[in-house]
N, C-alpha and C positions, 0 to 999 in steps of 0.2 A: 601760941600763935607768933608766928611769923612771919615778921615785913623783909617782903622782898622787891627791891626796885627794879622796876627794867628800864632801862632808857635806848630806844629802839624807835624809828624814824616809822616804822611799819606796824600803824594800831593794829595788825590784826593778829602779830603775834600776842600782844598782850592780852585778845581777848580769847584768841586757843591757851594760853597758861592760864587763864582765870578758869577754864572751863573744864580744865583736866586735874588739875591739882588740887585738892579737899583743901572746900575754901575754911573748915574749921581748925585747919593747918598753917595754909600759909593764906599770904596778902600782899595782893601785888597793886602796888603803886607804878603806873607808868608814866614816861613823862616821854616828848617826842627829841629830844635835842639835847650837848651834851654842859648846855651853860648855865643849868640850871641843878643840877648835880648836887653837887655841895647840901645846898638850901634845902634839899629835898631827903638828902642824908639825916640830915637833924631833926628836919620836919616830920619824915618818920617813921624816927630810931629803926634804921634800918639794918635788917641782921645780914646781910647779902643782898649785891648789885648786880644784878645782869646788863652786860655793857655792849652793844653794837658795835665796831669797829667803826664803820662809817656812817656818821651823821653826819647833816644838814650842814654844819658851822664850825665843827670842830671833830679833831679825831678822836674816836675812843680813846684813843694809845696815851692821849695826851693827856685824857678826863681821867684815864687811869694812873700817869702819876700823880697827879693834883689832890684821889682820892687816900693815893699811898703818902703822899709828904702829912696828910692830915689824918690819919688814920690807919695805921698798918698792919694792926689785926682784923680789918673789914674785908671780908674774903668778899672778894670778883671776881668775875666769871664774865671771861671774853667772847661773846657770838663773831660771829660776820660770815658772811653768802658767798662771798669776793675776797681769797686770804691767797696769800704766800704764805713759806715757811719762813719770809723773814718776820710775819705779822705773831707768828706764833713764837719764834725765838723771843722778838723786842717784847711780847705779852711777857711771857713765863720769866721773863729778866725782870720786872720792872714789877715784879710780885703777883701777879694775878694767879689765881685760887686754879682753877682749869680755863681751857681754852676751846670750845666747841664753833663745830661749824654747822648753820643751816645747807639741807630740812634735816632738823633734827632729829635724834633716834629718841623717842620720849621717857621709855622705858631706863635708859639711859641718864636720858636729863635729869629724872627723877631723884635718880639713886645720888647723881653728881653734886644736885644743889642739897640734898636730905644729911649729904655727909659734910658740905660744907659748912651748911649750921650746926650741924652735932646732935642730927634725931638720927642714926643710926650708923653702926657701923661698915656697913657692906661694904665692897668696894665698888667703885665709880670706874668705867669704861669710858668714851670719849669717843663717838665716828668719828671717823676722818676721810675729807675727801679735800683735795688742794688741786690747785688748776693754776698754771702759771700766766703772770702775770707780766703787764709790762712794767716795763723800765728796771729789770732785774738787775741786782749788784752782779757782779763781772765774774765773781768766786758765790754766788747763793747757789744755796741747796733749793733742788729741783726734783718736786714729785710728788704724786699725789695719793701714795700707800699708805697703810697704817703706820709703817714701819718706819719711814721719813717722816710721819707728824709726830710721833713717840721721841724719834729723836732730837727734831728742832724744838720740841717741848723740857728736854730734858740738855739742851745746850741752852737754851734758855736760864733754866735756872741755878745751871751752875757756872757761866759763866761770869755775873757779880765776884763770886770767891777767888782764891787764889788757889783751890783745890789741884791737884796735881789729874792731868787725865788722862787716860790710857783708851788708845783707840783700835780694836780687831777689826778684821776685813780683806780680804784678800784683796791681790793687786786691785787696781784700777776703780775700786770701790766710793772712792774721793775723798779714804781720811783728810787728806790735808785740805781739803774743804772745809771738814767738820774741823778741824783745827784751828783755819783763819775765822771761822765763822765765831770760836771760842773768844779769840781774842778781838773780834770787832765788837764784839758785843759787851767785852769784858771794860774796868775800870781804866784797862792798859790801853786800850783804841788806841788814842793816840803816840802810842809809843811803838817803836820798833818790833817788829813782828819776822822773824828768822828762821830759816829751815835747813835742816842739814840730813842726806842720806846716810846713818850710819853702814848698809851695804858696800856703800859704792867707792869708801876709801877704805884702806891698809890701816891696822891698829894705832902704826906711830902717826902716820898724817892724823886719823878720825882726834887724834889726844891733841893735837898743834892745832886741826882749827876750831874744837872746842874750848878751848882753855888759854891759845896762844902762844908764842915760843919768845925766848931772846936772843938778840943777834947771836950767832957762833953755839947755838947751840945742838947743832949738828950738822953735820954735814949737805950744807944748801944752808943753811939756814942765814945770810948775808944780812937781814935786818929784823928787826921788830916786829911781831905782829902779833894782833890782838886778834881774841877768838873770839868766838860768836856770842861766849857769854858775858864779856864785857862789852863785844855794841850791842848787844839787846838787853842791860842795863835797863831794869823801869818794864820793859816789855815781856813778848811771850816767843819762849823759844823751843820749836817742833823739831823732836827726834825722830826719824821718820825710821823703819826697820828696828829696832832700837835692837829686836832681839839676837842681831848679827854683831851688838858689842861687844868687842873682849874685856875677861873678869877683871883686867886690869884698870880699863876704862872705864867699866862697871862701878870699879872701887870708888873712883876718882870722881862719879857722877854723884854715889849715892853721898859723896862726902857736901857735894857741892849742894845738895837738896837739906841735906841736914841741916850745914850751919851758913848757907848762903857766901861760901869764902875758897878759895882756889888761890896755887900757883901756877904760873906762867911755865910753860915746859923751859928745863936749862933757869931758871928763873928762882928765888928768892923771897922778894916777896912775896906775903900773903896778899890778896885783893881780894874786896865786898861785894858783892852784889845783888839784887834786890831781880831776880827772872823768874816766870812763871812755869813751867816746863808741862809741855806736851807732847804725849809721847804717840806712837803708834806703830804696828809689827801683822804683818801676813803668816806668823805662826804660831806655835802652841809655845807660849813660857812656863805653864806646867811642863808641858813635854822639857826641854830647854833646863827648868829648876832640877825635875829628875835623874837627868843625864848630867848633872852637875855644870850647866852650863851656863847659867843664868842666877843670879845672885836673890834669895828669898826675903831679903830684906832689903833689898831696889825693886823686888817684884810686888812688895805693900806701900810701898813711897812713892810709886810709879801712881797705882790702883786704887785711889785716893774715891774717882769715879772713872768706873769703866761704859766703853758706849762701843756697843757692837752694829757694823756696819753689814747690811746681808746683801749680798752677791744680787746684780742686775737680774736674777733666773730667775730668782723667789719677790723679787717685787716686778712683776713683766709689767701691768700698771703704769709704772711710771716710764715706759719706753717712748711711747707717742708725746709726751710733754718733753722728755729730752731728744728725742730726737727731731722735736718744730723748734726748741732754745735751738741745739746746733745748726739747724737750719738755718737758721736769720741768722748767729752769729757767721756764721761764714757766709753768709750769701752779704754780709756786709761789709764783710774782708775782703770780698770777688769783687766787687760791684754786680754781682749779677742778679738781677729779679725771679728769685725763687721764689715760689707760692707754697711750696713744700713736699709730703710725701705721698705718690698715690696709693692709692685702698691695695693694690698687690703689693705693692715694698713694705709697706704697713707693716700685713697680713709677715710676711717675710721676713723682716726686724723681730715682732714679736716671737718668732718660731725659733728665734736662733736662742745657742745654749749662751752665747756671751761671755767666752770664758777671762776673757779681758776685761769684762764688766764695761763700768761705764767709759772709762778713756777707748777701751774696744770701739765701742757704737761710735763714740762723736769721732776718731780715726774715719770713721768708715766712714759716716755723714760728710769729714770734710773732702774725703776723695771724689765722691757723688757731688758733691756743688763743684767743685773743682772743675771735674772729666764731664758732668749732663751738658748738653745740648735742650736741655726740654728746658720748662719754665717748674717741671714737676717732678720729682725724680722718681725714677724706674729703677727696675729690679736689677735689669743692666749695670743701671748706673755706679750699683752700690760691690767694690771689692768681693764682700764676704758673699755673692751671690755668683760673681767669673767663673770664670772656666779653669780656671789656677789650680782649684784643690783636684784638677782631674787626674790620673794616677800618668806620671811621667813616664815616657818607655822610654826601657833601656838597653843599651846595645853590649852587651857582653863582651863580643868580639871584639868590640876595639877598647874597653875599656883595659881589658887585662887585669895588673896587677892596681891601675888608677882606683882604687877608693875614691881616695878624693875624689876626682872630677864626678866618680857618681854619688857622691855624698852632696858636692858640688848641687849637680841634677836634681838633686831631691827637695833641697831645704830653696829654692831661687824658686820655688811661684810661692812658696813660704814663709819667706825670710823674714819680711818685713811682718807678719803678722806676731810673729814671734818673739820680735825684736818688742812690738805695742805690747804685747800682756806679758815681759818676763825682763823688763827693760828693771840694770841693774844683777839679775839671777842667769842671766842667757848661758852662758857657757854652764855653771852647776846644772840646770833643766835639762841644757839638750845632753851634757857626759852623760849623767844620770840616769837618762828617759835610755839612750841609744845601749848602753853596758845593760841594763834590766832585760829591754828586748831582746839584746840579741844571746842572753842567757836565757832568758825564756823561752825561746823560737828555739833553741839546740835542743835542750831539757826536753823538750816535745817530741824530736824527731829522733830525739836515742831512747826515746820508752824513760823516761825519771832514769834512766842509767847513769850515774855520777860522774861513773869512772871515763865511762864513755867519752859523757858532754866534756869535760874537763880536758880530755884526751884530743876532742874538737878544737876546740876553743883552743887550747894552745897554752894552758894554765895548768896551778898545783892544785888538787880536789881542795885541800886546806882555802885554797883564796876564791873557790867555788863556794862553798858553803859561808865561810864571810860573808861575799854577794845575795848570796841566798840568803841570809839572815837578814843582810841589812836593806834588800827590796822587798823582804818579806815573800819570798818564794817559794812553793812550799807544795 
């Protein structure tokens, strides 16, 4: 028989679990506060602790720390009815076996408990229901979707180690928030956290940004500069858009990861550092490796632990929480008394595709808070619902050969959104999209005749074939 210690001030929870579980297999011992937990563990020879977060006189998370300091092997399942992702991270970081929310999904709870005490090899599942809590950390991860709960738990598990973490996800999903959460919950939390966008700097400047340079190392190097690795010594360095790093810089990064040492650009002194590296990308590194643009050995160095952030359109249940959070944030910043978002506007927010993900949602809420004259945000307050997306009439007589003006007129209503969702890659995205669109439309009008299409476009047929292959136009 397995002894389970339940620490929860809600006595009905203990009664319910005692009735549901087989009394010949499990015996529940219930206490209503955490101050007697350690004594009860010894007295009952507990095999498992079910521990509520919110107890009358002490935090369940503090009790968890005490339990683990006495007996690191004893499984503890954290339970809570009012939680945040920060609680999930903290619980897993401190060694909780699992993190479960109320109301319980009984079948899953039974599987989890059985697995924790070693009576079955069945896989455990965890119900997920989170809501925004008061006093959110500025960069706290917000959400109630099962995907976000699992991410929070994974952060808690990996934070205390020094394992390299690779974060995948589209632009705007919150990859840096995850990186900051890893750092904030690690043993390095009192040390620096610095970030570098690898796509925003040309290769020569990126190398200097990471490793620093000596005076006179290159034209314009008028003084010694310390790189991010030196400045982050003891802390965490976040490298965003790592897929855009050149092979040369990749090899130098690999050396730092392997040996924790490097030289400044133009320098001869070998410097040693102790830095945890967290990286992120919105591109496929597998595809980059196949194309020879990313080192295989570096990929496996960076991907000790991988975290995938799903796009906002695949976790729509998080939209109301995020919208509420951003309304509160920007209401305070603008000193407005905004109560929230109207039902009609919230439904429209839920229906949007949000190609820019959380960043795009935040931008729209910010604009709505600034522009509204109401105490509740209405549909017309949001730029995503404005008339700016309506087709712009073009006066071809006035344009004549001035295609720049035509493109200006077409882009102007939507350019702020493009900047928002494609920061750091605006030129690449627009150039590729325009080229692909022109070729596709011309091919259609020329009934897929490549000779006539090339003539109409004013390019060679070889160039046309190259572009068709590049953009997968068939």
